[in-house]
C-alpha positions as CSV (number, residue, x, y, z in Angstrom):
1,M,75.1,62.2,73.6
2,K,76.2,64.9,71.3
3,P,75.6,67.8,73.8
4,L,77.8,66.0,76.3
5,H,80.5,65.5,73.7
6,N,80.5,69.2,72.8
7,M,80.7,70.1,76.5
8,Q,83.7,67.8,76.7
9,K,85.3,69.6,73.8
10,V,84.7,73.0,75.3
11,F,86.1,71.8,78.7
12,A,89.1,70.4,76.9
13,M,89.7,73.6,74.9
14,N,89.3,75.7,78.0
15,T,91.7,73.5,79.9
16,L,94.2,73.6,77.0
17,K,94.0,77.4,77.0
18,A,94.5,77.6,80.7
19,L,97.5,75.3,80.6
20,T,98.9,77.3,77.7
21,V,98.5,80.6,79.6
22,A,100.1,79.0,82.7
23,A,103.0,77.7,80.7
24,L,103.6,81.0,79.0
25,A,103.4,82.8,82.4
26,V,106.0,80.4,83.9
27,T,108.2,80.8,80.9
28,A,107.9,84.6,81.1
29,L,108.8,84.5,84.7
30,A,111.7,82.1,84.3
31,A,113.1,83.7,81.2
32,P,114.5,86.9,82.8
33,A,116.3,84.8,85.5
34,A,117.7,82.5,82.9
35,A,118.7,85.4,80.6
36,L,120.7,87.2,83.3
37,E,124.4,87.6,82.4
38,P,126.9,87.0,85.2
39,L,127.3,90.0,87.5
40,S,130.9,90.2,86.5
41,Q,129.7,91.1,82.9
42,E,126.9,93.5,83.9
43,K,128.4,96.8,82.6
44,Y,126.4,99.3,84.7
45,I,127.1,97.5,88.0
46,N,130.8,97.0,87.2
47,D,131.4,100.5,86.0
48,R,130.0,101.9,89.3
49,L,132.0,99.4,91.4
50,I,135.2,100.4,89.6
51,A,134.3,104.1,90.0
52,A,133.8,103.5,93.7
53,R,137.2,101.8,94.0
54,I,138.9,104.7,92.1
55,A,137.3,107.3,94.3
56,D,138.4,105.3,97.4
57,R,142.0,105.2,96.2
58,V,141.9,108.9,95.4
59,R,140.5,109.9,98.9
60,R,143.0,107.6,100.7
61,S,146.0,108.9,98.7
62,C,145.2,112.6,98.4
63,P,145.2,114.6,101.7
64,T,143.0,117.4,100.2
65,I,140.1,115.2,99.0
66,N,137.5,113.3,101.1
67,A,134.8,110.8,100.3
68,R,131.2,111.8,100.3
69,I,130.5,108.8,102.6
70,F,126.7,109.2,103.1
71,Y,126.2,109.8,99.4
72,A,128.4,106.8,98.6
73,Y,126.3,104.6,100.9
74,G,123.2,105.8,99.2
75,E,124.6,105.0,95.8
76,A,125.6,101.6,97.0
77,R,122.0,100.9,98.1
78,K,120.7,102.2,94.8
79,L,123.1,99.9,93.0
80,K,121.9,96.9,95.0
81,R,118.3,97.8,94.2
82,Y,119.2,98.1,90.6
83,A,120.7,94.6,90.6
84,E,117.7,93.1,92.4
85,Q,115.3,94.8,90.0
86,K,117.2,93.2,87.1
87,G,116.5,89.8,88.8
88,Y,119.7,89.1,90.7
89,S,119.1,87.6,94.1
90,S,120.6,89.0,97.3
91,K,122.7,85.8,97.5
92,Q,124.0,86.3,94.0
93,I,124.9,89.9,94.8
94,D,126.6,89.0,98.0
95,E,128.6,86.1,96.4
96,F,129.8,88.5,93.6
97,L,130.8,91.2,96.1
98,D,132.6,88.6,98.3
99,N,134.4,86.9,95.5
100,K,138.1,87.5,95.8
101,Q,138.8,87.1,92.1
102,E,136.1,89.6,91.2
103,K,137.5,92.1,93.8
104,K,141.0,91.7,92.3
105,R,139.6,92.2,88.8
106,I,137.8,95.4,89.8
107,Y,140.8,96.7,91.8
108,A,143.1,96.0,88.8
109,V,140.8,97.9,86.4
110,A,140.7,100.8,88.8
111,E,144.5,100.8,89.2
112,D,144.9,100.7,85.5
113,Y,142.7,103.7,85.1
114,L,144.6,105.6,87.8
115,V,148.0,104.9,86.2
116,R,146.8,105.8,82.7
117,N,145.6,109.1,84.2
118,G,148.9,109.9,85.8
119,A,148.7,108.5,89.3
120,K,152.0,107.6,90.9
121,K,152.2,105.5,94.1
122,D,154.5,107.9,96.0
123,N,153.0,111.1,94.7
124,P,149.8,112.1,96.5
125,E,149.4,115.2,94.3
126,S,149.0,112.9,91.3
127,F,145.9,111.4,92.9
128,C,144.7,114.8,93.9
129,R,144.9,116.0,90.3
130,I,142.8,113.0,89.2
131,G,140.3,113.6,92.0
132,R,139.9,117.3,91.2
133,A,139.5,116.6,87.5
134,E,136.8,114.0,88.2
135,I,135.0,116.4,90.5
136,Q,135.2,119.2,87.9
137,K,134.0,116.9,85.1
138,K,131.1,115.7,87.4
139,T,131.8,112.0,86.7
140,I,130.6,109.1,88.8
141,I,134.0,109.1,90.4
142,G,133.8,112.8,91.1
143,S,130.4,112.5,92.6
144,L,131.8,110.3,95.3
145,L,134.5,112.8,96.2
146,V,134.7,116.3,97.8
147,A,137.6,118.7,98.0
148,K,138.5,119.7,101.6
């Protein structure tokens, strides 16, 4: 009887180890998803979306600056991959990008930046100055723009 009892102990220990490993694996996989901050608070993503909005406003307001459209599309794809690699689902990303309140927030931050840097609604040259400065400084904003 004793050998059978020892075999049961070994089986029980191996089962316990297997269950522990499985539980740890499930926890490890679930932890990153649970630990994700809301996209609205993810600094890298928000900074780039704000930069894209600023660049868009500059190119629309300044007649001597264009957008680097293909480059911008490439950067947008990179940003989506970045978010997916962090654990955000396509659905979460789309919901964030389609959220009107989030869009208003991003636009407001961009407008604040422009105003603080001298942009005036009825003065295209004020936007051109900002655009040229961003291009010269090689900022994220500047990388999305090109002087005509």
